[in-house]
TORNU-22066 format. One record per residue (C-alpha): residue number from 1; x, z, y. Coordinates in pm, whole numbers. Example, Ala and Ser with C-alpha at 12.3 -4.5 7.8 and 13.67 -1.06 7.14 Angstrom:
2
nr = 1 px = 1230 pz = 780 py = -450
nr = 2 px = 1367 pz = 714 py = -106
//
This chain:
175
nr = 1 px = -5672 pz = 1733 py = 3132
nr = 2 px = -5633 pz = 2050 py = 3337
nr = 3 px = -5419 pz = 2325 py = 3196
nr = 4 px = -5611 pz = 2655 py = 3141
nr = 5 px = -5339 pz = 2856 py = 2965
nr = 6 px = -5036 pz = 2806 py = 3178
nr = 7 px = -5055 pz = 2924 py = 3530
nr = 8 px = -4709 pz = 2822 py = 3646
nr = 9 px = -4454 pz = 2572 py = 3511
nr = 10 px = -4152 pz = 2706 py = 3713
nr = 11 px = -4021 pz = 3029 py = 3573
nr = 12 px = -3713 pz = 3024 py = 3804
nr = 13 px = -3524 pz = 3204 py = 3518
nr = 14 px = -3294 pz = 2896 py = 3496
nr = 15 px = -3196 pz = 2885 py = 3862
nr = 16 px = -2852 pz = 3007 py = 3791
nr = 17 px = -2774 pz = 2764 py = 3503
nr = 18 px = -2879 pz = 2972 py = 3209
nr = 19 px = -3175 pz = 2926 py = 2968
nr = 20 px = -3317 pz = 3105 py = 2670
nr = 21 px = -3318 pz = 3002 py = 2306
nr = 22 px = -3618 pz = 3076 py = 2067
nr = 23 px = -3453 pz = 3397 py = 1961
nr = 24 px = -3435 pz = 3533 py = 2321
nr = 25 px = -3057 pz = 3481 py = 2371
nr = 26 px = -2945 pz = 3343 py = 2707
nr = 27 px = -2701 pz = 3051 py = 2725
nr = 28 px = -2539 pz = 2828 py = 2979
nr = 29 px = -2739 pz = 2506 py = 3021
nr = 30 px = -2423 pz = 2307 py = 2946
nr = 31 px = -2357 pz = 2480 py = 2618
nr = 32 px = -2335 pz = 2305 py = 2285
nr = 33 px = -2676 pz = 2443 py = 2210
nr = 34 px = -2847 pz = 2268 py = 2502
nr = 35 px = -2645 pz = 1953 py = 2462
nr = 36 px = -2778 pz = 1926 py = 2113
nr = 37 px = -3141 pz = 2020 py = 2210
nr = 38 px = -3132 pz = 1781 py = 2510
nr = 39 px = -2998 pz = 1483 py = 2324
nr = 40 px = -3267 pz = 1526 py = 2048
nr = 41 px = -3531 pz = 1549 py = 2324
nr = 42 px = -3382 pz = 1224 py = 2476
nr = 43 px = -3400 pz = 1057 py = 2142
nr = 44 px = -3760 pz = 1160 py = 2089
nr = 45 px = -3848 pz = 1036 py = 2436
nr = 46 px = -3677 pz = 694 py = 2364
nr = 47 px = -3873 pz = 682 py = 2026
nr = 48 px = -4191 pz = 750 py = 2224
nr = 49 px = -4127 pz = 413 py = 2399
nr = 50 px = -4049 pz = 253 py = 2062
nr = 51 px = -4380 pz = 374 py = 1928
nr = 52 px = -4581 pz = 232 py = 2218
nr = 53 px = -4405 pz = -103 py = 2165
nr = 54 px = -4438 pz = -116 py = 1779
nr = 55 px = -4736 pz = 110 py = 1698
nr = 56 px = -4547 pz = 220 py = 1383
nr = 57 px = -4697 pz = 556 py = 1291
nr = 58 px = -4372 pz = 649 py = 1110
nr = 59 px = -4199 pz = 684 py = 1460
nr = 60 px = -4434 pz = 963 py = 1548
nr = 61 px = -4363 pz = 1133 py = 1220
nr = 62 px = -3992 pz = 1110 py = 1298
nr = 63 px = -4067 pz = 1260 py = 1647
nr = 64 px = -4231 pz = 1553 py = 1473
nr = 65 px = -3937 pz = 1596 py = 1253
nr = 66 px = -3702 pz = 1599 py = 1554
nr = 67 px = -3914 pz = 1876 py = 1705
nr = 68 px = -3874 pz = 2066 py = 1387
nr = 69 px = -3489 pz = 2024 py = 1402
nr = 70 px = -3498 pz = 2141 py = 1767
nr = 71 px = -3688 pz = 2454 py = 1668
nr = 72 px = -3436 pz = 2526 py = 1391
nr = 73 px = -3135 pz = 2467 py = 1627
nr = 74 px = -3291 pz = 2695 py = 1895
nr = 75 px = -3356 pz = 2979 py = 1660
nr = 76 px = -3098 pz = 3196 py = 1494
nr = 77 px = -3150 pz = 3200 py = 1122
nr = 78 px = -3140 pz = 3578 py = 1106
nr = 79 px = -3424 pz = 3609 py = 1369
nr = 80 px = -3776 pz = 3687 py = 1258
nr = 81 px = -3900 pz = 3365 py = 1434
nr = 82 px = -3688 pz = 3161 py = 1201
nr = 83 px = -3915 pz = 3247 py = 895
nr = 84 px = -4203 pz = 3110 py = 1085
nr = 85 px = -4060 pz = 2770 py = 1138
nr = 86 px = -4146 pz = 2454 py = 940
nr = 87 px = -3790 pz = 2366 py = 817
nr = 88 px = -3636 pz = 2020 py = 755
nr = 89 px = -3576 pz = 2007 py = 382
nr = 90 px = -3466 pz = 1739 py = 136
nr = 91 px = -3827 pz = 1629 py = 143
nr = 92 px = -3808 pz = 1509 py = 490
nr = 93 px = -3469 pz = 1333 py = 421
nr = 94 px = -3620 pz = 1166 py = 111
nr = 95 px = -3919 pz = 1051 py = 317
nr = 96 px = -3683 pz = 889 py = 567
nr = 97 px = -3478 pz = 737 py = 289
nr = 98 px = -3800 pz = 596 py = 131
nr = 99 px = -3898 pz = 445 py = 469
nr = 100 px = -3550 pz = 292 py = 497
nr = 101 px = -3586 pz = 132 py = 156
nr = 102 px = -3920 pz = -18 py = 256
nr = 103 px = -3762 pz = -170 py = 564
nr = 104 px = -3457 pz = -288 py = 380
nr = 105 px = -3675 pz = -504 py = 158
nr = 106 px = -3782 pz = -700 py = 471
nr = 107 px = -3448 pz = -751 py = 627
nr = 108 px = -3163 pz = -999 py = 550
nr = 109 px = -2840 pz = -837 py = 653
nr = 110 px = -2517 pz = -1011 py = 701
nr = 111 px = -2169 pz = -861 py = 695
nr = 112 px = -2103 pz = -902 py = 1079
nr = 113 px = -2125 pz = -709 py = 1390
nr = 114 px = -2459 pz = -728 py = 1553
nr = 115 px = -2476 pz = -732 py = 1924
nr = 116 px = -2770 pz = -483 py = 2005
nr = 117 px = -3068 pz = -668 py = 2104
nr = 118 px = -2931 pz = -1016 py = 2035
nr = 119 px = -3117 pz = -1080 py = 1712
nr = 120 px = -3439 pz = -896 py = 1769
nr = 121 px = -3745 pz = -881 py = 1982
nr = 122 px = -3797 pz = -686 py = 2309
nr = 123 px = -3922 pz = -395 py = 2075
nr = 124 px = -3617 pz = -427 py = 1867
nr = 125 px = -3392 pz = -402 py = 2167
nr = 126 px = -3548 pz = -65 py = 2246
nr = 127 px = -3509 pz = 36 py = 1888
nr = 128 px = -3134 pz = -53 py = 1913
nr = 129 px = -3120 pz = 162 py = 2218
nr = 130 px = -3275 pz = 449 py = 2029
nr = 131 px = -3020 pz = 392 py = 1753
nr = 132 px = -2737 pz = 449 py = 2002
nr = 133 px = -2902 pz = 760 py = 2137
nr = 134 px = -2944 pz = 874 py = 1777
nr = 135 px = -2567 pz = 831 py = 1715
nr = 136 px = -2498 pz = 1041 py = 2029
nr = 137 px = -2753 pz = 1300 py = 1906
nr = 138 px = -2561 pz = 1317 py = 1581
nr = 139 px = -2238 pz = 1387 py = 1765
nr = 140 px = -2390 pz = 1659 py = 1985
nr = 141 px = -2562 pz = 1811 py = 1678
nr = 142 px = -2250 pz = 1835 py = 1471
nr = 143 px = -2049 pz = 1970 py = 1775
nr = 144 px = -2305 pz = 2253 py = 1792
nr = 145 px = -2307 pz = 2312 py = 1413
nr = 146 px = -1930 pz = 2333 py = 1393
nr = 147 px = -1901 pz = 2555 py = 1706
nr = 148 px = -2173 pz = 2794 py = 1592
nr = 149 px = -2084 pz = 2777 py = 1221
nr = 150 px = -2462 pz = 2711 py = 1135
nr = 151 px = -2475 pz = 2631 py = 765
nr = 152 px = -2857 pz = 2647 py = 766
nr = 153 px = -2880 pz = 2307 py = 932
nr = 154 px = -2739 pz = 2085 py = 655
nr = 155 px = -3056 pz = 1896 py = 595
nr = 156 px = -3097 pz = 1842 py = 954
nr = 157 px = -2755 pz = 1672 py = 964
nr = 158 px = -2843 pz = 1448 py = 673
nr = 159 px = -3174 pz = 1358 py = 838
nr = 160 px = -3006 pz = 1259 py = 1167
nr = 161 px = -2740 pz = 1053 py = 985
nr = 162 px = -3008 pz = 862 py = 794
nr = 163 px = -3215 pz = 816 py = 1109
nr = 164 px = -2956 pz = 601 py = 1292
nr = 165 px = -2931 pz = 379 py = 983
nr = 166 px = -3301 pz = 344 py = 965
nr = 167 px = -3323 pz = 255 py = 1342
nr = 168 px = -3061 pz = -21 py = 1289
nr = 169 px = -3285 pz = -166 py = 1013
nr = 170 px = -3600 pz = -139 py = 1222
nr = 171 px = -3433 pz = -324 py = 1500
nr = 172 px = -3332 pz = -609 py = 1260
nr = 173 px = -3678 pz = -617 py = 1116
nr = 174 px = -3841 pz = -677 py = 1450
nr = 175 px = -3744 pz = -1047 py = 1459
//
């Protein structure tokens, strides 16, 4: 499909290693902000592969939640744009926990270390990979939260923590 709204994808505003957040602030591309945003984007891309392999509609819901998290991270809580965002709340965390419980009913877990990809299908191996990316995402997210003292992102942290657990279960369920 041809784009009719965007005339040029290259803005050249990042050529010197800086980029803008949703509040208009400029930051180095290697900042904790862009590390957090980038790893969430990477996780969502990995989940896109998982979706195409599994056709689990819940994966696309999770990708939507990850975009919401990125919007929250990239916008200062006192900026007018923040009030326009769809925030991650305890509802999204509860939805993820409910999905986890549903998968847990289908999985026999043993008290042992699981070599990623060893006890699952090809699809499960990709989900294991997504889980590893989710763990890194969590680390980058919390590094950003602590550095910026962002107390508005508590539910996002809970969501990301639950997500890696869910992905572990999904990989085990793919047998």
